[in-house]
DRENSE-313903 format. One record per atom (N, C-alpha, C): x, y, z; residue in one letter. Coordinates in steps of 0.1 Angstrom, whole numbers, padded with zeros to 4 digits, always signed. Atoms other than C-alpha are relative to their C-alpha. Last residue first. Example, Ala and Ser with C-alpha at 12.3 -4.5 7.8 and 13.67 -1.06 7.14 Angstrom:
2
-0009-0011+0000S+0137-0011+0071S-0008+0011+0008S+0009-0012+0000A+0123-0045+0078A+0009+0012+0000A
***
This chain:
241
+0008-0007+0009G-0079+0361-0761G-0015-0001+0003G+0009-0009-0007T-0061+0350-0730T-0009+0007-0009T-0004-0014+0001T-0045+0319-0746T-0010+0009+0007T+0006-0008+0011E-0053+0285-0733E+0006+0014+0000E-0008+0001+0012D-0031+0260-0713D-0006+0008-0012D-0013-0007-0001D-0045+0272-0680D+0009-0002-0012D-0009+0011-0003F-0081+0264-0689F+0014+0006-0001F-0006+0006+0012I-0100+0296-0687I+0009-0011+0004I-0011+0010-0001L-0122+0312-0661L+0005-0005-0014L-0002+0007+0012S-0143+0344-0660S+0012-0010+0002S-0013+0007-0001V-0157+0358-0628V+0002-0009-0012V-0002+0011+0009R-0185+0383-0633R+0014-0005+0001R-0014+0002+0002R-0195+0406-0604R+0001-0013-0009R-0004+0011+0007N-0230+0420-0602N+0015-0001-0003N-0002+0011-0009Q-0244+0443-0576Q+0005-0013-0007Q-0003-0004-0014R-0242+0477-0592R+0003-0012+0009R+0011-0005-0007G-0239+0464-0628G+0003+0002+0015G+0011-0001+0010K-0214+0441-0644K-0013+0005+0007K+0012-0005-0006K-0182+0446-0625K-0010+0001-0011K+0006-0012+0004E-0156+0423-0640E-0011+0005+0008E+0011-0003-0009I-0131+0397-0628I-0006+0014-0004I+0003-0013-0004K-0107+0383-0653K-0012+0001+0009K-0005-0009+0011R-0089+0352-0666R-0003+0015+0003R+0009-0011+0002V-0092+0332-0634V+0005+0010-0010V-0004-0013-0006R-0070+0302-0639R-0012+0010-0002R+0008-0011+0005V-0075+0265-0646V+0006+0013+0006V-0002-0013-0005P-0054+0234-0643P-0008+0011-0006P-0013-0006+0003G-0069+0201-0653G+0001+0014+0005G+0001-0014+0004I-0106+0192-0652I+0013+0006-0005I+0001+0000+0014E-0100+0154-0650E-0001+0014-0006E-0014+0000+0005S-0087+0158-0614S+0000+0000-0016S-0005-0014+0002T-0123+0169-0605T+0014+0000-0006T-0008-0003-0011N-0136+0133-0611N+0006+0014-0003N+0002+0009-0011R-0163+0118-0632R+0008+0004+0012R-0010+0010-0001V-0166+0147-0656V-0002-0009+0012V-0011-0003-0009H-0199+0165-0661H+0010-0011-0001H-0009+0012+0000T-0228+0168-0685T+0013+0004+0008T-0011+0000+0009G-0256+0193-0678G+0008-0013+0001G+0003+0010+0010G-0290+0188-0661G+0011-0002-0010G-0007-0003+0013C-0281+0206-0629C-0003-0012-0010C+0007+0005+0012P-0296+0209-0594P+0008+0003-0013P+0010-0009+0006Q-0270+0215-0567Q-0007-0006-0012Q+0011+0008+0003L-0245+0198-0543L-0011+0010-0006L+0011-0007+0006D-0210+0211-0537D-0011-0010-0004D-0002-0014+0003I-0179+0203-0517I-0013+0007-0005I+0007-0006-0010D-0185+0169-0501D+0000+0016-0001D-0005+0004-0013G-0175+0152-0533G-0009+0005+0012G-0014-0001+0001V-0190+0172-0561V+0006-0003+0013V-0008-0001-0013K-0227+0163-0562K+0015-0001-0004K-0014+0004+0002I-0249+0169-0592I+0007+0003+0013I-0010-0007-0008L-0287+0168-0586L+0014-0005-0004L-0013+0006-0001R-0314+0159-0611R+0009+0008+0008R-0010-0009+0005I-0350+0170-0605I+0014-0006+0003I-0013+0001-0006R-0381+0149-0599R+0011+0008-0008R+0001+0005-0014G-0418+0151-0605G+0013-0001+0007G-0002+0014+0000N-0414+0154-0643N-0001-0006+0014N+0011+0006+0007G-0429+0189-0645G+0001-0015-0001G+0009+0008-0008R-0399+0210-0635R-0011-0006-0009R+0012+0004+0008P-0368+0223-0651P-0009-0009+0009P+0000+0013+0006P-0344+0238-0625P-0013-0003-0007P+0004+0010-0009Q-0347+0276-0620Q+0001-0014-0007Q+0004+0013+0007V-0327+0301-0639V-0004-0010+0010V+0008-0003+0012S-0324+0338-0628S-0005-0013-0007S+0011-0009-0003M-0313+0333-0591M-0009+0002-0013M+0002-0009+0010T-0290+0303-0595T-0013+0008+0002T-0009-0012-0001K-0278+0287-0563K-0003+0011-0011K+0001-0007+0013V-0307+0262-0559V+0008+0013+0001V-0007+0008+0011L-0297+0239-0531L+0000+0007-0013L-0014-0003+0000E-0306+0265-0505E+0008-0008-0010E-0003-0010+0010P-0342+0261-0514P+0014+0004-0001P-0015-0002-0001K-0344+0228-0495K+0004+0011-0010K-0003+0000-0014A-0382+0223-0488A+0015+0003+0003A+0006-0012-0005D-0389+0232-0524D+0003+0002+0015D-0009-0012+0004L-0363+0206-0534L-0006+0013+0005L-0011+0000-0009E-0383+0180-0514E+0010+0011-0003E+0004-0005-0013E-0415+0190-0532E+0012+0000+0010E+0002-0014+0001E-0398+0186-0566E-0004+0006+0014E+0013-0003+0003G-0384+0152-0557G-0002+0015+0000G+0008-0006-0012I-0347+0148-0557I-0014+0003-0005I+0013-0006+0003W-0325+0127-0581W-0007+0005+0013W+0011+0006-0008D-0289+0117-0579D-0012+0008-0004D+0014-0006+0002S-0257+0124-0598S-0010-0008+0008S+0011+0010+0001S-0220+0118-0590S-0013+0007-0002S+0013-0006+0003L-0187+0137-0591L-0011-0011-0003L+0009+0007+0009A-0157+0123-0574A-0012+0009-0002A+0013+0003-0005H-0131+0147-0558H-0009-0006-0010H+0007+0012+0006G-0096+0144-0570G-0013-0004+0006G+0004+0009-0010Q-0077+0167-0547Q-0007-0012-0005Q-0011+0009-0002A-0060+0184-0577A-0004-0011+0011A-0001+0008+0012I-0093+0201-0587I+0010-0011+0003I+0011+0009-0001L-0098+0214-0551L+0000-0009-0012L-0002+0009-0012R-0063+0229-0550R-0011-0010+0000R-0010+0010+0003N-0067+0243-0585N+0003-0010+0011N+0006+0009+0010L-0099+0261-0576L+0010-0011-0003L+0010+0008-0007E-0083+0275-0544E-0006-0010-0010E-0007+0010-0009D-0052+0288-0562D-0010-0010+0006D-0007+0010+0009T-0073+0304-0590T+0007-0010+0009T+0011+0009+0005I-0096+0321-0564I+0007-0011-0009I+0006+0008-0011E-0066+0335-0545E-0010-0010-0005E-0009+0011-0003Q-0049+0346-0577Q-0005-0009+0011Q-0001+0010+0011K-0079+0365-0590K+0009-0012+0004K-0014+0001+0004D-0086+0383-0557D+0001-0011-0010D-0003+0014+0003L-0122+0394-0552L+0014-0001-0006L-0012+0002+0007T-0129+0426-0534T+0003-0014-0002T-0009+0011-0006A-0165+0431-0525A+0013+0000-0009A-0014-0004-0002E-0190+0459-0529E+0008-0010+0006E-0001-0015+0001P-0222+0443-0542P+0015+0004+0001P-0010-0003-0009L-0221+0405-0550L+0003+0015-0001L+0007-0011-0006D-0249+0388-0568D+0009+0005+0012D+0004+0001-0014F-0225+0366-0587F-0007+0013+0004F+0003-0014-0006D-0220+0361-0624D-0006-0002+0013D+0011-0001-0008L-0203+0328-0635L-0002+0015+0005L+0002-0011-0009R-0180+0323-0664R-0012-0002+0009R+0012+0000-0007G-0165+0297-0687G-0001+0012+0009G+0003-0011-0008K-0137+0291-0712K-0013-0002+0007K-0012-0004-0006G-0121+0263-0731G-0001+0012+0010G-0011+0009+0002D-0150+0258-0754D+0013+0006+0005D-0004+0000+0014S-0179+0276-0738S+0013-0008-0002S-0011+0009+0003V-0199+0273-0706V+0003+0002-0015V-0001+0005+0014Q-0220+0303-0695Q+0012-0009-0001Q-0012+0007+0002G-0233+0317-0662G+0000-0005-0015G-0001+0004+0014G-0259+0339-0647G+0013-0008-0001G+0009-0007+0008T-0271+0355-0614T+0000-0004-0015T-0004+0000+0014V-0255+0331-0590V-0010+0007-0008V+0010+0003+0010P-0261+0338-0553P+0005+0002-0014P+0010-0012+0002Y-0229+0339-0533Y-0010-0004-0010Y+0014+0004-0004P-0207+0310-0520P-0010+0012+0000P+0007-0013-0002L-0175+0319-0540L-0015-0003+0004L-0010-0008-0004V-0154+0287-0537V-0005+0014+0004V-0003+0004-0014A-0185+0266-0539A+0011+0009+0006A+0012-0004-0008S-0198+0284-0570S+0002-0004+0015S-0001-0015-0002L-0163+0281-0585L-0012+0005+0009L-0010-0003-0011L-0164+0243-0579L+0001+0015+0003L+0006+0004-0012H-0196+0241-0599H+0009+0002+0012H+0009-0011-0004L-0180+0262-0626L-0007-0004+0013L-0008-0010-0007C-0152+0236-0627C-0009+0012+0005C-0003+0005-0014S-0177+0209-0635S+0008+0010+0008S+0012+0000-0007H-0190+0229-0665H+0002-0004+0015H+0002-0014-0005M-0154+0236-0676M-0013+0001+0008M-0010-0004-0010R-0145+0199-0677R-0003+0014+0005R+0002+0007-0013M-0178+0189-0693M+0010+0004+0010M+0012-0005-0007Y-0175+0215-0720Y-0002-0006+0013Y-0004-0013-0005R-0140+0204-0727R-0011+0007+0006R-0008+0003-0012H-0152+0168-0730H+0005+0013+0006H+0009+0003-0011R-0179+0179-0755R+0008-0001+0013R+0007-0012-0004T-0153+0196-0778T-0009-0003+0012T-0010-0010-0005K-0130+0166-0779K-0006+0013+0005K-0003+0003-0014W-0160+0142-0782W+0010+0010+0006W-0013-0005+0000D-0175+0156-0813D+0005+0000+0014D-0003-0014-0004I-0206+0135-0809I+0015+0003-0003I-0012-0001-0008E-0214+0104-0829E+0003+0014+0003E-0004-0014-0003I-0247+0093-0844I+0012-0001+0009I-0010+0000-0010E-0257+0060-0862E+0005+0015+0002E-0012-0008+0002V-0288+0058-0882V+0009-0002+0011V-0010+0001-0010P-0319+0036-0887P+0013+0008-0003P-0012+0006+0004S-0347+0049-0909S+0010-0001+0012S+0001+0014-0002G-0382+0056-0896G+0013-0008-0004G+0006+0003-0013I-0383+0091-0911I-0002-0016+0001I+0014+0004+0000D-0359+0092-0940D-0005-0002+0014D+0004+0015+0000P-0326+0109-0936P-0015-0002+0000P+0006+0004-0012L-0320+0146-0946L-0004-0015-0001L+0011+0009+0003M-0295+0157-0972M-0006-0005+0013M-0002+0014-0002S-0275+0186-0959S-0012-0008-0005S-0001+0007+0013G-0279+0221-0974G+0002-0015+0001G+0009-0005+0011E-0272+0239-0942E+0002-0008-0013E-0007-0011+0007A-0254+0217-0916A-0010+0004-0012A-0010+0003+0011P-0278+0195-0897P+0006+0012-0006P+0000-0010+0011V-0295+0205-0864V+0010-0003-0010V-0013+0000+0005H-0303+0176-0840H+0000+0009-0013H-0001-0003+0015V-0335+0183-0822V+0015+0001-0004V-0014-0005+0003I-0342+0168-0787I+0002+0001-0015I-0004+0002+0014E-0379+0163-0776E+0014+0007-0002E-0008+0012+0002G-0385+0159-0739G+0005-0003-0014G-0008+0004-0012A-0413+0184-0738A+0007-0013-0002A+0007+0009-0009T-0425+0193-0773T+0009-0004+0011T+0012-0007-0005D-0411+0224-0790D-0008-0009+0009D+0011-0002+0009G-0377+0208-0793G-0012+0007+0006G+0013+0006-0005K-0346+0213-0773K-0011+0003-0010K+0009-0009-0008V-0314+0221-0792V-0012-0008+0005V+0011+0008-0004T-0284+0203-0808T-0008+0009+0010T+0004-0003-0013T-0257+0219-0829T-0012-0009+0004T-0007-0012-0004V-0238+0216-0862V-0004+0004+0015V+0009-0006-0010L-0247+0180-0871L+0007+0012+0007L-0006-0008-0011A-0227+0170-0902A-0012+0006+0008A+0007-0013-0001I-0245+0143-0923I+0006+0007+0012I-0004-0007-0012E-0225+0112-0934E-0006+0014-0001E+0000-0014+0001T-0240+0088-0960T+0002+0007+0013T-0014-0006-0002G-0229+0053-0953G+0000+0015-0002G-0008+0001+0012D-0260+0035-0968D+0014+0007+0001D-0003+0015+0002A-0275+0029-0933A+0009-0002-0013A+0011+0009+0004T-0272+0066-0925T+0004-0014-0003T-0003+0009+0012T-0244+0083-0906T-0012-0009-0003T+0010+0010+0001L-0250+0113-0883L+0003-0008-0013L+0003+0006+0013W-0221+0135-0872W-0011-0011+0001W-0006+0013+0004G-0210+0158-0845G-0005-0004-0013G-0001+0002+0015N-0221+0189-0826N+0006-0013-0003N-0010+0008+0007D-0233+0191-0790D+0000+0001-0015D+0004+0013+0006G-0255+0219-0776G+0012-0007-0007G+0003+0001+0014P-0238+0246-0756P-0005-0014-0004P-0010+0009+0008Q-0239+0247-0718Q-0005-0001-0014Q-0013-0006+0002G-0255+0276-0699G+0010-0008-0008G-0007-0002-0013G-0283+0256-0685G+0013+0006-0002G+0008-0003-0012G-0294+0246-0720G+0008+0001+0012G-0003-0013-0007T-0283+0237-0755T-0009+0003+0012T+0005-0012+0006P-0291+0201-0762P+0003+0012+0007P+0006-0009-0010Y-0267+0172-0752Y-0006+0013-0007Y-0003-0015+0002F-0261+0147-0780F-0008+0008+0011F-0011-0003-0009V-0260+0110-0769V+0003+0015+0000V-0011-0008+0004T-0294+0104-0784T+0011+0001+0011T-0010-0001-0011Q-0325+0083-0784Q+0012+0007-0005Q+0006+0007-0012D-0357+0080-0805D+0009+0001+0012D-0003+0014-0002L-0344+0106-0829L-0006-0006+0012L+0004+0005-0013I-0355+0140-0841I+0002-0015+0000I+0002+0015-0001I-0337+0157-0870I-0003-0004+0014I-0007+0007-0011G-0341+0194-0876G-0004-0014+0001G-0010+0010+0005G-0352+0205-0911G+0008-0007+0012G-0012-0007+0002A-0369+0237-0899A+0011-0010-0005A+0001-0009+0011E-0403+0222-0902E+0012+0007-0004E+0009-0011-0003N-0394+0192-0880N+0000+0010-0012N-0007-0012+0005I-0381+0159-0892I-0009+0012+0002I+0006-0012+0007A-0394+0130-0872A+0010+0009-0005A+0014+0000-0003T-0387+0096-0855T-0008+0011-0007T+0006-0013+0003V-0353+0088-0870V-0015+0000+0002V+0010+0000+0011V-0341+0057-0854V-0005+0014-0001V+0013-0006-0003A-0309+0054-0832A-0009-0001-0012A+0010+0002+0011D-0276+0037-0829D-0013+0006+0004D+0011+0010-0002T-0252+0052-0804T-0008-0002-0014T+0007+0004+0012T-0220+0072-0802T-0011-0010+0004T-0003-0008+0012T-0199+0091-0777T-0008-0003-0012T+0004+0006+0012L-0211+0078-0743L+0002+0009-0012L-0012+0004+0008Y-0190+0095-0717Y-0004-0009-0012Y-0005-0011+0008A-0219+0115-0702A+0012-0004-0009A-0014+0003+0003D-0236+0083-0690D+0005+0011-0010D-0006+0011-0008D-0269+0085-0673D+0014-0002-0002D+0004-0003-0013R-0280+0119-0687R+0005-0010+0010R-0011-0007-0007F-0261+0114-0719F-0003+0003+0015F-0010+0009-0006L-0286+0087-0729L+0011+0007+0007L-0013-0007-0001P-0313+0113-0733P+0010-0009+0006P-0007+0005-0012L-0343+0092-0746L+0014+0006+0001L-0014+0006+0003T-0360+0115-0771T+0006-0005+0013T-0010-0002-0010M-0398+0121-0767M+0013-0007-0004M
***
């Protein structure tokens, strides 16, 4: 099992660790990590691993392992692999991770602005989207943009807490996603709270305050099926490509 340091502090960018295993695909497993593994619509982190002799190994992504709680760091093709049991230092690509955090937090705001069941979502670098179970409805890009930026500028604090699985079962309204359910099996599930605006299960990384998100805008609204509407966001300093 890999200790997920990012869960308690998403602002950690580096840590010392020990290599506990190398899987059949050459993935590196550590005793602890600041790297978030792909999941919940958020991409896995990339960055670097440095061995005790100063050798630097590029890590191109991070994924969940075959064993529960295992996190696998995927090295660039052809990389030298560290020895099992050796100490290493790892560092995430903070610029990219922080952009993931900003957009992921913004999508939580979007789910509050549009209080409809969520059928899917995706965070990417500078962009993000949510799909809503929404039949015939007219969504206004500018109205949604204005409301998101109003909430962002108000500076609402984000915090995390835990809820028992049975307690969550008694409060099904907390789960907004229809297709993806929170991971179970540990007896408790992590909640992300955005001020008094939003509260929902989430294992991803988030900013501390909505003001950190920065200005955003609705890039487009698409009809994806009879009852599906996709709302795509972009940071307001990005191109529309």
